Residue frames as a rotation matrix with the C-alpha (Angstrom) as fourth column:
UNK 1
0.894 0.078 -0.441 7.29
-0.358 0.717 -0.598 20.19
0.270 0.693 0.669 2.26
UNK 2
0.574 -0.685 0.450 9.92
-0.180 0.431 0.885 17.73
-0.799 -0.588 0.124 3.33
UNK 3
0.308 -0.517 -0.799 12.81
-0.946 -0.260 -0.196 17.90
-0.106 0.816 -0.569 0.81
UNK 4
-0.749 -0.619 0.237 13.63
-0.616 0.782 0.098 14.29
-0.246 -0.072 -0.966 1.69
UNK 5
0.278 0.926 0.256 10.19
-0.518 0.369 -0.772 13.14
-0.809 0.082 0.582 0.46
UNK 6
-0.670 -0.612 0.421 11.22
-0.032 0.590 0.807 10.18
-0.742 0.527 -0.415 -1.72
UNK 7
0.083 0.765 0.639 7.92
0.827 0.305 -0.473 10.16
-0.557 0.568 -0.607 -3.59
UNK 8
0.801 0.172 -0.574 8.46
-0.048 -0.937 -0.347 13.81
-0.597 0.305 -0.742 -4.54
UNK 9
-0.116 -0.954 -0.275 11.99
-0.573 -0.162 0.804 13.13
-0.811 0.251 -0.528 -5.71
UNK 10
-0.579 -0.003 0.815 10.78
0.461 0.823 0.331 10.17
-0.672 0.567 -0.475 -7.85
UNK 11
0.485 0.852 0.195 7.95
0.695 -0.241 -0.677 12.30
-0.530 0.464 -0.710 -9.30
UNK 12
0.594 -0.296 -0.748 10.24
-0.365 -0.928 0.077 15.18
-0.717 0.228 -0.659 -10.15
UNK 13
-0.540 -0.823 0.179 12.62
-0.273 0.372 0.887 12.79
-0.796 0.430 -0.425 -11.95
UNK 14
-0.303 0.519 0.799 9.70
0.791 0.605 -0.093 11.43
-0.531 0.604 -0.594 -14.03
UNK 15
0.662 0.700 -0.268 8.43
0.497 -0.677 -0.543 14.93
-0.562 0.226 -0.796 -14.79
UNK 16
-0.087 -0.824 -0.560 11.78
-0.251 -0.526 0.813 15.98
-0.964 0.211 -0.161 -16.20
UNK 17
-0.840 -0.349 0.416 11.25
0.215 0.489 0.845 13.82
-0.499 0.799 -0.335 -19.27
UNK 18
-0.733 0.642 0.225 7.58
0.259 -0.042 0.965 14.42
0.629 0.766 -0.135 -20.04
UNK 19
-0.444 0.721 0.532 4.17
-0.865 -0.500 -0.044 15.58
0.234 -0.479 0.846 -18.84
UNK 20
-0.895 0.217 -0.389 2.24
0.280 0.953 -0.113 13.07
0.346 -0.211 -0.914 -16.84
UNK 21
0.100 0.950 0.297 -1.46
-0.252 -0.265 0.931 12.98
0.962 -0.168 0.213 -15.92
UNK 22
-0.163 -0.092 0.982 -2.01
-0.971 -0.163 -0.177 13.11
0.176 -0.982 -0.062 -12.11
UNK 23
0.752 0.555 0.355 -3.59
-0.622 0.776 0.106 9.57
-0.217 -0.301 0.929 -12.14
UNK 24
0.783 -0.504 -0.365 -0.64
0.156 0.727 -0.669 7.97
0.602 0.467 0.648 -13.92
UNK 25
-0.187 -0.840 0.509 1.81
-0.462 -0.382 -0.800 9.76
0.867 -0.384 -0.317 -11.61
UNK 26
0.167 0.387 0.907 -0.14
-0.983 0.132 0.125 8.40
-0.071 -0.913 0.402 -8.65
UNK 27
0.981 0.160 -0.105 0.07
-0.178 0.966 -0.188 4.91
0.072 0.203 0.977 -10.14
UNK 28
0.338 -0.933 -0.121 3.84
0.028 0.139 -0.990 5.33
0.941 0.332 0.073 -10.56
UNK 29
-0.417 -0.502 0.757 4.15
-0.629 -0.442 -0.640 6.42
0.656 -0.743 -0.131 -6.92
UNK 30
0.529 0.838 -0.135 1.96
-0.492 0.432 0.756 3.61
0.691 -0.334 0.641 -5.55
UNK 31
0.291 -0.491 -0.821 4.89
0.554 0.786 -0.274 1.91
0.780 -0.375 0.501 -3.75
UNK 32
-0.725 -0.550 0.414 5.46
0.066 -0.654 -0.754 4.97
0.686 -0.519 0.510 -1.57
UNK 33
-0.673 0.521 -0.525 3.63
0.665 0.115 -0.738 5.69
-0.324 -0.846 -0.424 1.70
UNK 34
0.131 0.865 0.485 0.23
0.967 -0.219 0.130 7.30
0.218 0.452 -0.865 1.03
UNK 35
0.734 0.177 -0.656 1.03
0.446 -0.854 0.268 10.47
-0.512 -0.490 -0.706 3.01
UNK 36
-0.359 -0.901 -0.243 4.25
0.197 -0.327 0.924 10.98
-0.912 0.284 0.295 1.02
UNK 37
-0.608 0.199 0.768 2.34
0.794 0.153 0.589 10.55
-0.001 0.968 -0.251 -2.23
UNK 38
0.499 0.865 0.048 -0.38
0.860 -0.501 0.097 13.00
0.108 -0.007 -0.994 -1.19
UNK 39
0.439 -0.432 -0.788 2.20
0.253 -0.782 0.570 15.51
-0.862 -0.449 -0.234 -0.01
UNK 40
-0.662 -0.731 0.167 4.14
0.340 -0.094 0.936 15.19
-0.668 0.676 0.310 -3.30
UNK 41
-0.324 0.600 0.731 0.99
0.926 0.043 0.375 15.49
0.194 0.799 -0.570 -5.47
UNK 42
0.702 0.565 -0.434 -0.16
0.662 -0.742 0.106 18.54
-0.262 -0.362 -0.895 -3.53
UNK 43
0.066 -0.803 -0.592 3.23
0.187 -0.573 0.798 20.18
-0.980 -0.163 0.112 -3.90
UNK 44
-0.800 -0.383 0.461 3.36
0.468 0.081 0.880 19.49
-0.375 0.920 0.115 -7.69
UNK 45
-0.004 0.871 0.492 -0.21
0.975 -0.107 0.196 20.62
0.223 0.480 -0.848 -8.24
UNK 46
0.641 0.217 -0.736 0.21
0.515 -0.832 0.204 23.88
-0.569 -0.510 -0.645 -6.30
UNK 47
-0.153 -0.783 -0.603 3.19
-0.161 -0.582 0.797 24.73
-0.975 0.218 -0.037 -8.46
UNK 48
0.664 0.570 -0.484 1.44
-0.555 -0.059 -0.830 23.66
-0.501 0.820 0.277 -11.62
UNK 49
-0.501 -0.854 -0.139 4.09
-0.788 0.384 0.482 21.06
-0.358 0.351 -0.865 -12.33
UNK 50
-0.853 0.427 0.299 1.24
0.508 0.811 0.290 18.58
-0.119 0.399 -0.909 -12.94
UNK 51
-0.402 0.761 -0.510 -1.83
-0.562 -0.644 -0.519 19.87
-0.723 0.078 0.686 -14.77
UNK 52
-0.299 0.321 0.899 -4.10
0.465 0.872 -0.156 17.41
-0.833 0.371 -0.410 -16.48
UNK 53
0.763 0.635 -0.122 -5.57
0.238 -0.451 -0.860 20.08
-0.601 0.627 -0.495 -18.78
UNK 54
0.387 -0.697 -0.604 -2.16
-0.820 -0.560 0.120 21.27
-0.421 0.449 -0.788 -19.95
UNK 55
-0.547 -0.612 0.572 -0.97
-0.323 0.784 0.530 17.71
-0.773 0.105 -0.626 -20.47
UNK 56
0.094 0.688 0.720 -4.01
0.600 0.538 -0.592 16.86
-0.795 0.487 -0.362 -22.59
UNK 57
0.877 0.185 -0.443 -3.68
-0.160 -0.758 -0.633 20.06
-0.453 0.625 -0.635 -24.69
UNK 58
-0.014 -0.970 -0.244 0.05
-0.826 -0.126 0.549 19.28
-0.563 0.209 -0.799 -25.25
UNK 59
-0.508 -0.140 0.850 -0.70
0.138 0.961 0.240 15.75
-0.850 0.240 -0.469 -26.44
UNK 60
0.542 0.758 0.364 -3.30
0.566 -0.009 -0.824 17.05
-0.621 0.653 -0.434 -28.89
UNK 61
0.744 -0.282 -0.606 -1.02
-0.477 -0.860 -0.184 19.82
-0.469 0.426 -0.774 -30.14
UNK 62
-0.310 -0.950 0.041 1.84
-0.686 0.253 0.682 17.38
-0.658 0.183 -0.730 -30.76
UNK 63
-0.097 0.347 0.933 -0.41
0.383 0.878 -0.287 15.21
-0.919 0.329 -0.218 -32.83
UNK 64
0.726 0.194 -0.659 0.66
-0.456 -0.582 -0.674 16.65
-0.514 0.790 -0.334 -36.18
UNK 65
0.011 -0.765 -0.644 2.84
-0.999 0.026 -0.048 15.67
0.053 0.643 -0.764 -39.12
UNK 66
-0.399 -0.276 -0.874 4.20
-0.367 0.922 -0.123 12.13
0.840 0.272 -0.469 -38.91
UNK 67
-0.989 -0.047 -0.137 2.98
0.109 0.378 -0.919 11.94
0.095 -0.925 -0.369 -35.32
UNK 68
-0.483 0.871 0.089 -0.61
-0.843 -0.490 0.223 12.79
0.238 0.033 0.971 -36.22
UNK 69
-0.955 0.293 -0.042 -3.22
0.292 0.912 -0.287 10.56
-0.046 -0.286 -0.957 -34.69
UNK 70
-0.382 0.895 0.229 -6.97
0.218 -0.154 0.964 10.41
0.898 0.418 -0.136 -35.10
UNK 71
-0.283 0.335 0.899 -9.29
-0.760 -0.650 0.003 11.87
0.585 -0.682 0.439 -32.47
UNK 72
0.788 0.600 -0.138 -10.61
-0.419 0.687 0.594 8.52
0.451 -0.410 0.792 -31.38
UNK 73
0.382 -0.753 -0.535 -7.05
0.586 0.646 -0.490 7.22
0.715 -0.126 0.688 -30.85
UNK 74
-0.554 -0.543 0.630 -5.98
-0.085 -0.717 -0.692 10.36
0.828 -0.437 0.351 -29.02
UNK 75
0.256 0.731 0.633 -9.06
-0.827 -0.174 0.535 10.09
0.501 -0.660 0.559 -26.75
UNK 76
0.888 0.159 -0.432 -8.33
0.005 0.935 0.354 6.44
0.461 -0.316 0.829 -25.97
UNK 77
-0.014 -0.985 -0.175 -4.65
0.513 0.143 -0.847 7.08
0.858 -0.102 0.503 -25.32
UNK 78
-0.542 -0.197 0.817 -5.35
-0.423 -0.776 -0.467 9.87
0.726 -0.599 0.338 -22.88
UNK 79
0.514 0.789 0.336 -8.12
-0.762 0.241 0.601 7.91
0.393 -0.565 0.725 -21.12
UNK 80
0.706 -0.316 -0.633 -5.83
0.298 0.944 -0.139 4.90
0.642 -0.091 0.761 -20.85
UNK 81
-0.377 -0.923 0.077 -3.22
0.408 -0.241 -0.881 7.14
0.831 -0.301 0.468 -19.20
UNK 82
-0.354 0.305 -0.884 -5.78
0.935 0.090 -0.343 8.25
-0.025 -0.948 -0.317 -16.58
UNK 83
-0.985 -0.003 0.170 -6.88
0.030 -0.988 0.153 11.56
0.167 0.155 0.974 -17.92
UNK 84
-0.457 0.886 -0.080 -10.37
0.147 -0.014 -0.989 12.66
-0.877 -0.464 -0.123 -16.71
UNK 85
-0.238 0.430 0.871 -12.89
0.934 0.348 0.084 12.27
-0.267 0.833 -0.484 -19.59
UNK 86
0.775 0.593 -0.218 -14.09
0.525 -0.796 -0.300 15.88
-0.351 0.118 -0.929 -19.38
UNK 87
0.280 -0.752 -0.597 -10.58
-0.300 -0.659 0.689 17.20
-0.912 -0.014 -0.410 -19.76
UNK 88
-0.568 -0.421 0.707 -9.96
0.441 0.569 0.693 14.89
-0.695 0.706 -0.137 -22.71
UNK 89
0.173 0.744 0.645 -13.08
0.978 -0.051 -0.203 16.15
-0.118 0.666 -0.736 -24.48
UNK 90
0.807 0.057 -0.588 -12.16
0.104 -0.993 0.047 19.81
-0.581 -0.099 -0.808 -23.78
UNK 91
-0.184 -0.969 -0.167 -8.69
-0.200 -0.130 0.971 19.27
-0.962 0.212 -0.170 -25.24
UNK 92
-0.547 0.026 0.837 -10.05
0.709 0.547 0.446 17.56
-0.446 0.837 -0.317 -28.35
UNK 93
0.526 0.823 0.214 -12.71
0.829 -0.439 -0.347 20.25
-0.192 0.360 -0.913 -28.85
UNK 94
0.706 -0.289 -0.647 -10.07
-0.090 -0.942 0.323 23.04
-0.703 -0.169 -0.691 -28.56
UNK 95
-0.128 -0.847 0.517 -7.66
0.576 0.361 0.733 21.56
-0.807 0.392 0.442 -31.13
UNK 96
-0.078 -0.016 -0.997 -6.80
-0.398 -0.916 0.046 23.91
-0.914 0.401 0.065 -33.87
UNK 97
-0.674 -0.197 -0.712 -6.39
-0.738 0.233 0.633 21.43
0.041 0.952 -0.303 -36.70
UNK 98
0.423 0.870 0.255 -9.31
-0.853 0.477 -0.214 19.21
-0.307 -0.127 0.943 -37.57
UNK 99
0.222 -0.322 0.920 -8.83
-0.070 0.936 0.344 15.50
-0.973 -0.140 0.185 -38.26
UNK 100
0.896 0.125 0.426 -8.93
0.404 0.169 -0.899 16.05
-0.184 0.978 0.101 -42.03
UNK 101
0.745 -0.655 0.130 -6.04
-0.542 -0.707 -0.455 18.46
0.390 0.268 -0.881 -41.84
UNK 102
0.221 -0.695 0.685 -4.10
-0.789 0.286 0.544 16.17
-0.574 -0.660 -0.485 -39.54
UNK 103
0.576 0.002 0.818 -4.49
0.336 0.911 -0.238 13.32
-0.746 0.412 0.524 -42.03
UNK 104
0.947 -0.215 0.241 -3.20
0.158 -0.343 -0.926 15.52
0.281 0.915 -0.290 -44.78
UNK 105
0.507 -0.796 0.330 -0.21
-0.859 -0.498 0.118 16.58
0.071 -0.343 -0.937 -42.62
UNK 106
0.270 -0.377 0.886 0.58
-0.362 0.813 0.456 12.92
-0.892 -0.444 0.083 -41.84
UNK 107
0.754 0.057 0.655 0.41
0.517 0.565 -0.644 11.98
-0.406 0.823 0.396 -45.52
UNK 108
0.880 -0.431 0.199 2.54
-0.158 -0.662 -0.733 14.96
0.448 0.613 -0.650 -46.64
UNK 109
0.426 -0.749 0.507 5.19
-0.874 -0.197 0.444 14.21
-0.233 -0.632 -0.739 -43.92
UNK 110
0.008 -0.407 0.913 5.57
-0.317 0.865 0.388 10.54
-0.949 -0.292 -0.122 -44.84
UNK 111
0.118 0.153 0.981 4.55
0.671 0.716 -0.193 9.99
-0.732 0.681 -0.018 -48.45
UNK 112
-0.723 -0.351 -0.595 5.33
-0.266 -0.653 0.709 11.27
-0.637 0.671 0.378 -51.91
UNK 113
0.097 0.862 -0.497 2.80
-0.878 -0.160 -0.450 11.34
-0.468 0.480 0.742 -54.79
UNK 114
-0.025 -0.170 -0.985 4.35
-0.791 0.606 -0.084 8.31
0.611 0.777 -0.150 -56.39
UNK 115
-0.880 -0.295 0.373 4.14
-0.472 0.638 -0.609 6.18
-0.058 -0.711 -0.700 -53.20
UNK 116
-0.778 0.540 -0.320 1.64
0.369 0.806 0.463 3.44
0.508 0.242 -0.827 -52.72
UNK 117
-0.318 0.784 0.532 -1.88
-0.628 -0.595 0.501 4.68
0.710 -0.175 0.682 -52.02
UNK 118
0.576 0.534 -0.619 -2.70
0.032 0.741 0.670 1.40
0.817 -0.406 0.410 -50.20
UNK 119
-0.232 -0.752 -0.617 0.39
0.818 0.192 -0.542 1.77
0.526 -0.630 0.571 -47.97
UNK 120
-0.862 -0.054 0.504 -0.68
-0.118 -0.946 -0.303 5.34
0.493 -0.321 0.809 -47.15
UNK 121
0.150 0.983 0.108 -4.18
-0.555 -0.007 0.832 4.12
0.818 -0.185 0.545 -46.23
UNK 122
0.439 -0.061 -0.897 -2.76
0.558 0.801 0.218 1.47
0.705 -0.596 0.386 -43.92
UNK 123
-0.685 -0.727 -0.051 -0.53
0.543 -0.463 -0.700 4.13
0.485 -0.507 0.712 -42.32
UNK 124
-0.557 0.543 0.629 -3.58
-0.555 -0.806 0.206 6.40
0.618 -0.234 0.750 -41.61
UNK 125
0.494 0.789 -0.364 -5.55
-0.246 0.529 0.813 3.50
0.834 -0.312 0.455 -40.23
UNK 126
0.082 -0.553 -0.829 -2.70
0.751 0.581 -0.313 2.55
0.655 -0.598 0.463 -37.91
UNK 127
-0.884 -0.404 0.235 -2.75
0.211 -0.793 -0.571 6.11
0.417 -0.455 0.787 -36.56
UNK 128
-0.641 0.680 -0.355 -6.35
0.652 0.240 -0.719 5.69
-0.404 -0.693 -0.597 -35.56
UNK 129
-0.825 0.391 -0.408 -8.00
-0.502 -0.838 0.213 7.95
-0.258 0.381 0.888 -38.08
UNK 130
0.051 0.969 0.242 -11.66
-0.435 0.240 -0.868 7.37
-0.899 -0.061 0.433 -38.93
UNK 131
-0.556 -0.313 0.770 -11.86
0.405 0.707 0.580 4.71
-0.726 0.634 -0.266 -41.61
UNK 132
0.439 0.801 0.407 -14.72
0.800 -0.142 -0.583 6.50
-0.409 0.581 -0.703 -43.40
UNK 133
0.864 -0.114 -0.491 -12.61
-0.184 -0.978 -0.098 9.64
-0.469 0.175 -0.866 -43.75
UNK 134
-0.031 -0.973 0.227 -9.39
0.016 0.227 0.974 7.92
-0.999 0.034 0.009 -44.85
UNK 135
-0.014 0.056 0.998 -10.55
0.932 0.363 -0.007 7.27
-0.362 0.930 -0.058 -48.42
UNK 136
0.880 0.431 0.200 -11.45
0.474 -0.830 -0.296 10.94
0.039 0.355 -0.934 -48.85
UNK 137
0.626 -0.732 -0.271 -8.07
-0.342 -0.569 0.748 12.04
-0.701 -0.375 -0.606 -47.48
UNK 138
-0.197 -0.734 0.650 -6.29
0.374 0.556 0.742 9.73
-0.906 0.389 0.165 -49.86
UNK 139
0.382 0.431 0.817 -8.32
0.921 -0.106 -0.374 10.98
-0.074 0.896 -0.438 -52.78
UNK 140
0.998 0.048 -0.052 -7.54
0.046 -0.998 -0.031 14.59
-0.053 0.028 -0.998 -51.91
UNK 141
0.392 -0.918 -0.055 -3.83
-0.295 -0.182 0.938 13.92
-0.871 -0.352 -0.342 -51.30
UNK 142
-0.310 -0.572 0.759 -3.06
0.463 0.606 0.646 11.80
-0.830 0.552 0.077 -54.27
UNK 143
0.401 0.529 0.748 -5.28
0.916 -0.216 -0.338 13.76
-0.017 0.820 -0.571 -56.73
UNK 144
0.970 -0.089 -0.228 -3.88
-0.080 -0.996 0.048 17.15
-0.232 -0.028 -0.972 -55.62
UNK 145
0.083 -0.995 0.054 -0.41
-0.164 0.039 0.986 15.73
-0.983 -0.091 -0.160 -56.04
UNK 146
-0.190 -0.096 0.977 -1.18
0.827 0.521 0.212 14.47
-0.529 0.848 -0.019 -59.48
UNK 147
0.663 0.592 0.458 -2.72
0.746 -0.568 -0.347 17.79
0.055 0.572 -0.818 -60.56
UNK 148
0.775 -0.475 -0.417 0.33
-0.234 -0.828 0.509 19.80
-0.587 -0.297 -0.753 -59.48
UNK 149
-0.014 -0.815 0.579 2.55
0.532 0.484 0.695 17.93
-0.847 0.317 0.427 -61.95
């Protein structure tokens, strides 16, 4: 591996800040010569510095609390970033918290029992949660908060 590979240096700089899917990293490196890009990608893959499965799992795991997002939105975000569909589906299937729990976490992180139910509903919808499930999550959150008074 040529240490002067400009594509590798650019990729390493990007990877310092966050995980990237291989496809999006390739897009970022598109202005470099193809052989440099291939060499850089091979180098990074061999050292597991890029790993689409790990990146997908990390994105799903970080989708909790105020940063919680619905499964459909997570799926679309990862696909838009170039993640292979089978890896996205595996990561979503492996997630430890179900969508109902993630909605509750999002509500508890951002809202108090006396806050507006309508505002909480709009917040969940903006996070890409299933619209059919939002009403039930609001009922559970606001009713459980009222019963604990």
